[in-house]
N, C-alpha and C positions, 0 to 999 in steps of 0.2 A: 504493501499499499505505499501510496505517495501523501507527501504532508497537503498538498492542494485537494484530495480526497477528505481530508477533514473540515468539519466546520471552522474555519480558522480566517479571522480577517485577513485584509488586505497586505497591512503594516506587518501583521505577524509574517507571513508567506513572505515579504518583499526581504525581510530581516533573516528569517531561513535560506532564501536563496543566496543571497551575499555570503553568508557563511558556509555554502557549498551543502547545506542539508535537501537531501530532495524524498528519500526513501526513509518510513519509518522504521524503527527496529521493533523486534515482536512486544517489548514491552511499551515504548510509544504507540503502538496500534491499538492494542487493547484497552490500555488506559487512559490513553486521551478521550475518546468519545465517553466513557463511563465520566469523566471528571465534567466534560461539557455539559453534560443530562443533568449535573449539580448533584449527585451521590456521592457519599462518601465512599471512600476507596482503601482497602489494603491489599498492596502488591509484593510479592515474593519474588523478587530476582535480584542476583549476581551483578557484583559492580562492575561496570565498565558496559552495560546492556544500553545505556541512553535512559535511565531513570531521571537525570534531572530535567531534562527536555518533556519526559513525560509528566512532571509536578509544576514545572513552570509554564510550560504554554497554554493550558487551559487560567492560570490565574493571570498572565498578560494580557492573554485574547479577552477573558471577562474587564481588567481593568481599564483596556484600552478603549472601551466603550464609552467612558465615562470622562469627564473631566478630572484635569489633575487636582490631587487633593493632599492637604499636609497632616492628615490622620492616618496611624498604621490601618492597612487594609490587609497584610499578609505576615503572618510569622512561619519562618522555614528553621527549625531545630535541626540541629547537625551536631556529629561528636566532635570534632575536632575544627582546631582553627585554618588548616590549611582546605580543609572543605569547605569550610564558611567562604572562604576567600576566592575559591575555585567557583562555586555556585554563583555566587557576586558578579563575577568577572560573565560568567554566561548570562547574568541575567542582563548585564549591561547590552551584550551582542542581540539576544531576542527581543530586546525592547529599544533597539536603536531607533527607530521611526515614530516610538511612542514618547508621549511626556511623563514615563512612571520612574519616581525615585525609588532607589533601593540603597541599603547599608550593610555591611558587615561587622559586625559586632562579638568579639573574640575577646579573652582574655590573653596576658602574657604581654601586654603593653605597659608603657613607661607612663607617670604622669598625664603627660601631655597627650598621651593618644587616648587614657581615660576621659579628660575632659574633653577632647574633639569628640567622643561617642556621646558624650550629656549633650551637647549642641546639637548635634543632630538629631539626638531623639526628642529634645525640645522643639528643633523648628521644625521636626514632623519627615517622616519617609513612609512611603506607600508600601515600601516591602523591606522588613527585617529579617536577613540571614544571620543566625545567632547560636553560639554553643551556648547550654543551659544555663551554667553557672554564671558567664558574664552579663546572660541577659536578666536573669533573678536578681544579681547585686543591682541593677540599674531599675528595676522593679520597685525594688523594696527603699528608693531613696523616694519615690513618689513622683516623679517626673514624668514618667513614661504611662500614654493613656491609650491603655487597647479597647476600648468600650466598643469601638466600630472596626474590628477585627472583622474578616469574613472568611478567610483562609488560612488554617492552622494544618502544618507540613511536618510529619515527622520524616528524616530521612537517616538510613542507615541507622534505623529503631535499635536492632540487636546489639549494635557496638555500641550505644548510646547506655543501653542498659547493663550491659558487659562494663562498662566504665563508672556505674553509679550514679546515672544520672536520673534514674526514676521518680525519688521525692522533687527533685528539681522540676521535672516534665510536669508531675500532676500539680506543684502548688503553680504553675504558669498555666496550665489548662485551666486552673480553677479559675481565674482570672479572666477568662476570655468570656465574650458572649455565648448563651448556650444555640442560638441559632448561628451557625456556622456550618464550614464545609471541611473535614478534614482529611486527612491524607496521609495514609503511614506506608512506607516502604522501608522493605528489610531484605537483608539477603537470606536470611534463616528464616522458620518460626517457630521459636521454641514456646513452653509454655507461658514463660512470663511475658514473651510478646500477644499471646493468647489473652492473657490477664490484661494486659495494657490496651489492647484492643476494644476488648469490652468495656473499658472504661470512659474512653475517650470518642469511640466511633459511633456512630447510628446506623443501624440496618446497614452497614457495606457490603460493597460489591467487591469480590474476593477476584482477584488474578493470579494466578502463580505459572512463573516462567522456570521451568527446570532449571537447573543448575547444567549449564553446556560443559560440554568436554574442552580441552584447550584445542584452540584452533592447528590443523595441522602443519600451519608453517612456522612451529615453534618445533626446535631439534631438541628433544628431551633426553637427558643421560642422567645415570646416578654413577656413583662411584661406592661400593662398600669397603669402609675402612675403619680403622681404629680412629678414637676421638683425638688423642696427640698428633695424629697425620693430617688431620683436618687443614692444618693451615700452613703446612710444607707442600700439601696436594693443591690448594689454593695457588701459591705463587707459581707451580709449574702449570697450572690450568691458564695464569697470566702469560707465561711464555708460549703456549701453543696458541692461545688466542690471545687477538688483542685487547690490553687491559685498559679498553676506552668505552665510556658508555655503560659502564655494567652498575647494577643493585646487587649487592649480597645480602640476606636477609638474616638475622641469628635472633636467638629464643630471647634476649636479655638485655638491658642497657647494659650491665655491666661487661657481658662478652661484646659488644659495640665497641665499646672504647677499648676493650684488650685488643681486639682485632685490628682496629684500626689504628692501634699504636704500632703493632705490629708489622703493618701494612707499610707506614710511613718508614718505619725503620728499613723497609725492602727498596725505601724510594718510590715508591708509589703515590700518586697525586689524588687523596685519599679524604673523604669528610664524612661526618657522624652524624647521624639523626635519630633522636631518643628523646625520651620526654623529659630529661633533666636540661635541656637547652629551653631558652627563652625565645619569645616570638623573634626578637630581632635576629638571633642567632639561628635561630630555623629558617628565616626568610633570606639570610645572607650565605647558608650552605647550599639551600637548593637553588639559589641565584647560580652560585659559584659551577652547581654541577648543571646547570640548565645552558649557562654560557661555556662550557668546557673549561675551567678554570680546573674543575675536579673530574676526574677520569672514574674514578669507584665510589659509591655511594654504600656504606655501611650504615644499614638501619634495623629498626626493629620493624612489626606489621605496621606502624603508624603509617608507613611508605605503600603497605600492601591495596590500601584503598584510598580512592579519592585525591592520589595526585596523578595528574594526567600530564605524560611526559610521552613523545612518540617516538623518540628515535631510539629507545634502551636497545642495546646490542646482543647483554646478556644477561640474565638473573642466576644469581647463585643461591639455593639455600644452603646454607652453612649450615643449620640445624635444620631436621625434618619440621613441616609445620605441623601444629597438631591434627588437623583434621582435612580432608582432601577438599573441601571448600575454601580452605584458607592458600592450600597449596594450588588452586588454581586462580586465587587473587593474586599471589605474588607473580608466578611465571606469565599470568595475563599483563604485568606491565611490557614485557617484548612482543613483536610480532604486532603491532598497533596500527593501524592507518594501514591495513595493505602491507605490512612490512613485514620481511621476516625477522629471526632472532633463534636465539638457545637459552635452552634453563638446565641448570646442572644443580642435581642434588647430592651433598654428603651425607651420607648414611653410617653413623656411629653404632656404636655395638647396641646401645639400649634403643636405638631407634627404627631396629630392623624390622617389628612388628608394623609399627605405625606405616610406614612405607609400603608395606604389602598390604596394608587397607586401602592406602592410597590405590594402589595398582589396581584392587578389586572393584574399587569406583570407578578407574579409568577404563578398565575395560580389557588392558593390556599389557602387558610388563613393558615398563620403560628400561633402555637399551643399558647394559652394564658397560663403563669404563675401564681399563687397564689399568693399574695402578704402577707406576715406576719399581722395579726392585728396590731402589735406594729408599723411596718411602714407605714400601711394604715392610720394611725391616723392620721400623720403627713400632715397637711393641711398647703396652703399657708399663711403668715399673711394677714389679711384683713386690707386693707387700709381704711376701714371706721371706725375703731376702734382707728385711730390716734388722731380725735379730742378729742375724749372722754380720751385720754390717756392724750392730752395735758391740759383739764380739771381737771382732779384729779392732776396734778404735779403744781397748784396752790400755792401759798406762804400761810401759813396758820399762824395763831395766837399761841402761846403759849398754848392758852386752848383748840387746835385743831379745832377751828372753822374758816372757811377760811373769809381772807379780803374782804372786801366791796371795791369795786370800787368808787373812790370821783366821782361825777355829772360832767359833761364837766360843763366848764364857760361860762357863757353867754357873747356874743360878746358885749363891751363896749359900741356900738354904737345903742344898741336895748334894749330895754325893754324886760318884758316876755309877753307882747301880740303883739310883733313885731314891735312897734311903735318906731320911732327915740328917740333916749336918750334925755335930757335937753341939751341946747346949750351949757352952759360951760362946760361939759365933752367930746364933740365932740374934735378931734386932727385934725386940719387946716394942709393945703400942707405945711405952710409955716413953721410951730411948727416940723414937721417931716423935714424939710431941715436945719432950724438950728441946731436940735439934729443930725443931719449926720455930719455937719459938725463939732462941737465939737468933736465928736468921731473920726474923720479924724485928728483933730489939736492934740488930745490925743495920739493917736498911731501914729501920726507923730513924736513925741518929743523923743530925745534920752534920754536912761537913763544916768545919771551925771557917770562919773568916778570917781572909788574909788580914794580916799584921798591916796596921797604919803608919808604923815607923819605918 
């Protein structure tokens, strides 16, 4: 289906034409007509399927039919600042020929950034794209009017709940008019999402796009290796494949920092993206990566969703993702916009079961690469060798012979046969008490003051 077949205004179609949007994706084809009818909507589709256009176009189409307003008409909730900025950029493109104002609200800014958001909210913006925590902070200050909101959109709803935003979302929802249109988009549908949907949606239409398999243009491979062989293997891969336009996914921010440091020591231009960075640092890393000042981006799953970079040549799963959907999201960063790409997964000893489950989901076995012998020889250090190492580190005499341990002293109240010692050597309770009292008297004495002479 093409966008011209949908009931969209000419201004919206002109903007889509200028952005080279012609054919609808499956989620757009099913969601946009339902939204244009005015129904609530819950849609399940993976990242990268065109969900942003699926919920923005109906809103822009409706608001474009009216005069410009200084009241908030639409709120889009999103889990991360990067995704909020990306949605705001697409909003500018889709509404290029219409006088619709939009504003991105997110945390991690300095005092000047917060003040700028304050002024914009007080002045008025029709569409607000915000992270839950930062929008709630503005709402609690009392200068944001949500009485005329007509559209409430939850994007990446499952990710927001995973990040602990349920209470924030509910506090924002209670401040909105009852009569509104609510759209919820999620990559998965766990029970907590179903609970949220029953709370904020009214008789919604349900759309579910099955999680698609990775495109055939992605050359997938995997290496079965030991944990301590991963970094040497990664450096080896960078020698075989040009280490440019590469994203390496690791399981934790600590591992991201360590791996980025090791790659820098190997003279690779690398950047790290993790939750400890503030907004200015994140923007700088992403800008350097887009501009080619950084060749390798090491990141947590913060980059797996919502970051739109079209020319990624290689994706490396340094750690196997938790489930098949995360795997699809990660390697989906490459082979975008009709281009090709490669995806390599390093499967450690503890991750083999998880990777077999991913292969079961894909329906085929991922090609296994051969590990060079010099890397394959690396084995985890055995803990059984530790006691022997301690034995070898015993003190030795000058002649090189190990020192002999002194035999344990026998208890003074027993002889070698285990019988009680002679009567005169036994220590009575009375003698112990007198000795203790002497110690107390001694420690209780004060030292004499030095002479003044």
